[in-house]
N, C-alpha and C positions, 0 to 999 in steps of 0.2 A: 293468359297474362305471358309475354315471354321473360324470362329470367334470364341474367347471368353463367355458363357455367362454371363450374368450382374449377378453381384450378388444378394446374397440374400437382403431385405429391411432390414435392422437395427430391433430389436426385440423392441416392440409397436411403429415403425415408421412405420405407413403402408405407406407414401411418399420418405422412402426413395430410392427407386427402383426409380423413376419417377426423384429425384433430381438429383440423379447420373446422370442420361439418357441425362434431358438435357443438366448437364454444360459437359461431354461427348461431346456431340454434337455442344457446343457451342467449345469446344477448340478443335476440331478437323478441324471445319468452321475456326477457326481465328489462325492454329496451320503455316500453310506455312507463309501467311503475318508475323505473328508477329517475326520468326525467323530471317527470310530474313532484316527487320528493315521496312518495309512498314507499316507497324501497331506500336505506341507504343501502351503501359498498361496504363499509367499514363501520369496525366498530362494535357493539352487542347487538344481537338480532341485523345485523348485514348479511346482507347477499352474498358477500367471499367469506363470511364465515361461515356461512351455512353449506356453504359446496364447498368446503374444506373439510366440512367434520366427516362428511358425505365420501369426499375423495383419502379421507385417513379412515374412516371406517372401511370403507369395502379392501382396503389397502391391507391394512390388518386380516380379515376375514380372506382372503389369497395366502399370507403368512401362514396362517393358522392350518389350511388347505395343505399347503404344498410341505409345513412340517407334519404334522400327520399321514396324508398318502405319499407324500416325495415328489420331486420335480414333478412339471407337466402327466402330473393324475388324471388333471381333466375333469375332477367330479364336482357338481356343484355343493357349493355347502348348503342348503336348504333342503336339497333331494337326498333320495337313498344311495346309501354308498357316501355319498357327503362329509362334510364335516363332523353332523349328528350321529355317525356311525363310527361305533370301534374302530380303531387300528392300531398300528404297534403290533409291540410284539408281541404276541398271545392275544391281540386284540382288547387288549387295557387298556389303554390309553386312547383320550377322545374330548369333546369341549366337554368346559366345567364351566358354562355364562361369562358372566360379563364384567368387569367391576370401572365405574364409571370415572372419570378424573378430565379435572379442565387443564387445558394446554395452557400457556404464553406465544402465540405465534407473531411472525409480523402483521399480521393483522386484524390480532385483536384476539383474546382470548376465544377455544373453541371449547365444546362440550362433548366429548366422545367415552365409547365404552367400550375399553380395550379390552379382548375376549384372553380367557385362559382354556389349556386344558388340564387333565387330572393329573397328573403325575409333575406335574407345577415345572418342566422344562423347556416351553415353551419361550422364549426368547426375542417378540420382534426388531425387527430392524428401524421402523418406521416410527414407533416410539419408545424410546428403550425403556427397563423398567428401570420404575421410580423418576424416566425424567417428564417436568415439567413443564418443558421450554422445546419448544423446535430451533433446528440449528437460525434459521432463517430471523429470529427473535434477535440470537446473537451476533447473526452476523450486522443488524441494522443496531445497535447497541454499538459496536466497532465503529461503525461507519460513521454515524452522529457525533460520538464522543470525540472520533479524527478529526472529526470536522470543526471541531471544536466547545461545544456543550458542554458545558457545566453536569456536574451527576443530575445536581440539584433540576436545573433545564430539561435533561434527559425525558426524568421521571415524568413531569409535569407535561413535554411532548406526548409522551407514548397513554397516560391517562388521556390528553385531550384527545387527543388523534383515533389511536386505536383502541382506549378503553381496557389498554395494560396496567394494571399495576405493579409496579417495584419498587425496590429500596434503594437507598446506592448504595446501600452493602451489596447484594446484587449486580448490581450494574459494577460495581469497580473487582466484584470476584468472576464478571464475562467479560471483563477488561484484560484483568489479568492472566485469561487465557493467552494475547499475546508475543507476552512473556515466551512461554512452552513454541507458540512459532518462532518465535525471534531464536531461541537456541538451537532448534530442527534448522533452519535458516543458515544458522551459522559453521557447524557443521555439514553442511551440503556440499557436495563437488560444486567447483565452477568452471566456467571457461576456460579453456588453454589460453587462449588470445583477449587481451580487451585491448583495443583501441587507445579507449583513454581510463583512465580510472581518475576520479577526484576525490580528495583527503578534506576531512574538517572535521574541528571540537565544534560541536555542536551542545548550547547553554539549553537547557529547559525554561526560557525565559531571558528576559532583560536587567534582573535585576540578582543578576548572581543563580545562586545552586550549581550542583556536583553540574561537573561536563560530560560529555559523551562523545566518543571519540566515533564516525563517521564514514564509510567508504561506499561510495555510491558512480559504481563502471557504468561502461558504455560498449556496449555490446558489438561485435564483430558484424550484426544487421543495425544496429545507428539506436538500439533500443535501454533505455533505464534499468540498471539493477541497483539496487540496496544487496552490496555484497556485503556488509555487516557491521555491527553496532555496539558498541566495547566499551561500561564505564569506566572510565579512569581510577575510580576507586580500587580495582581490582589489579593496577600493578599497570594497564598496557600501555604503552608509551607505541611509536611509527613505527621502530623495528619491528618489535611481536607481531603489530598488525600485519605488519606483510608478507612477516613469514608465515604467520597463517595465512592469508591467501594462497601464498606456494604449496604447501601445503595440500590447500582446495584442489588445488591444482593447476593451480593459474602459470603456465610458463612465459608468457609474454605482454608486458604493457608497454607501448608504444610511449605514452606519455603519461606521468605521474603529475598529478598535480595540484598543487600541498601549498603550505604556510612554510615557515624561511625556517621552520624546527629544526634545531642539531639534530645531527647526525642521520637526516631523512635524504637526503643529495646520496649517503656513503652504502646506506642501509639500501636504498634503489641498486644502487649499482653492485652490489654485492646477489642482489638475486635475481635480477633482470640485469645484466652488463649496457643495450643499449636502448635504457629506458633513457629519454629523454625529462627533463625534473625540471615543470616549472613552476611558479609561483601564480598562486592563485590575485589574478588584479584586485579583485574584489574585497578578499580579506588585505591585501596591500592598502586602498585604499582608503580603506575605515580604519587600519592604524596609523598612516600617515594623519590622513584629519582628523586625531584626536590634539594631534600638538598644534593644532589652529582655533584660534578663534570661530565660533557657530558662524558669523554672518558672513564669512570670507570659501567655508567652505563651498555654495555652487563653483563659484571662480576657480576654484582650486579642481577643485572634481572636474571640469570645462578644463581645464588646463591640462592634468595628466591623462584626461583622455586623450589628450591630442596628442602627446609624446606614445600613451601607447598604437594611437592605429597610424604612426607613422608606417610611410612606405617601405624604408629599411633603417637599421638597428644606427647609421651613422647618422641619416635626419632625426632621429629621434635621443639621441645624445646632443644634437644642437640644437632641437629645440629644448631639453635638461636645461642645457646651461643660459639659455635664453630664459627660459621660466626662474629660472634663480636670481639672474641679475634682475627680474621685474617686480618680483614677490620681497627680493629686500632677505636682509641678514633678519627681518622681525620672523621669518620662515624657513630658517634654515631649519630646524630639525624637521620638517614635512620633507625636502628637499632631500634631508638625510639618510631618512628613511628607505625611500625610494631608492639611493644610491645604493647604499647597500644589501639592496635586493637586486640590483640591476644581472648579477650570474645568473639567476634566475629567470627573471625577466628576459633575455640577451636572448635566450632559443628560441623564443614561439616567433622573431620577426624571419625564419624559417620558410614561415607556414607563410599561405595568403587569408586576405583579409575573412571568410566564412569561417575558416577551420581558428584564427589566432579572437574570434567573437565566441568559439564555444570554447577556446579554456582559457580566456577571459573566467571563468566561476561563475557565475553569478547566473541570473535564469533559476533553475531549479533548487540551490543551495540558497538565495535567497530568498524566494516564496517559502521554503521551510521555515531558515528565521524568523520570517516577517511571518507564519500560521502560528510560532508557536510561542512569538510575543503577544499574539492577539488573545489565545490561548490563558497565556498566563495574565491575562485583563478577566479574564472568563473567570479560569477558576484559582488562580493565585497561584504563588509560587510554592514549587516539592524544592523540600532539602534531602530526601532521600534518595540513594542512586538508584534501588529499583521503581522507584515513583519517574525519575530523570528515565530512567530508560524506554521503560512503557508511554510515558508524551511523547518523547523523541521518537518510537518507530512510529506508534499510531499518527504521528505526522506526517513519515514517511508514506503512509500508505496512500495519503487526501494527497498528494503532489499532483496525479494524473486526474484527470477531469476525465470520464467514461467515453466524452468525444475522442478523446488525445490517448488512447488506451491503445498501443500498437503502433505509435505510428514513431520513424522516425526520433532521433533527437534535433537534427537539423534538414533541409527542406531537401538539399544536393548530396545527399551521404555518402553514396557511393565516390563521390570524387572529392571530398572532404578526408572519406576514408582515407582513399589511395595516395593523398596530400601528407596524411602523421603516419601512413608507414614511410615514405619518402623522407620526411622529416626525419622520423627517427634515426633512417640506418646512415646519414651523417656522421 
């Protein structure tokens, strides 16, 4: 019977062919049983669980062999001169049995035997000393939490699908690790140039709670980056945030998008004199509609959107005056907010439609606020600054879908980037 040839290995990966053959053989051996339901993939007694046990234990054997005999020893652990033979200084060290350990993994609990050496110096990398979980499970917990599962829902999901028993306290301990990651990111060097940086004050939910300052940048490649999160309880304000970004290597920001906070434009001019400061249309719209009854929000939003999308500033001002007359004195406060922010709206008219849509400040930030509101509905309100910071950071991790990872912010990013560069030089 004719069989299709194996595909060639990927460029630069000489083991690709072997890996594909092994995977195919395993799949063919288990296909019939898995399809019939005789073999499970996940959970206790699952096929992946058994495979993980074999892989982990073999990796531990190889690590012990390297520890006892040095890199590249090439000895078979089970054969003469292998791990069963004395090694090390004076030939005193050697294998000393194994200790059973139950590991929690992203495919379920796995019982493995962790080998030991005689002098107790063996510290494997595959399974860290005293570790009860593999890093993959921690990543799964963080991912599910970032997507809105409460601790109780997550615990129930892991038990039902994977057979993994975790407590809510353990889930909290795992997710607390992202705060260490955030602290490291706040100290990491940044790119020297960001075409756009968005600043926003984010709450962990709709019903109040601590505020968190967020800086979201678009890199020269058009990719979104969370530049930092700062709890307002630490006394951070926007001038201090900008100073921190400059200290981390940001030498140039073409357009800075934020609310009309006092001192923001002055602080930006001090750090980056050529920066165009533009108010966030999304934030301004929310601020203006607070002064109108709910039944008018739809009509007012369309009117204000038409003003912002006018081809020129002169046309926009004409539309603004006409809207004030049409809506009348009862909506005076709505348009007062709009006119007060006009000095920070006007610079946007030097850019084209695509760039102005980007500078409107919606998109990712609106999705972030919506996600935080959904999380609050499930998990409740947080009152502690540390918990608020963790919740906001977890929500930023889930901003992008895996299919959108690595894609530029907008379709024709090179053209938009050039437009932003030219506009910031006016």
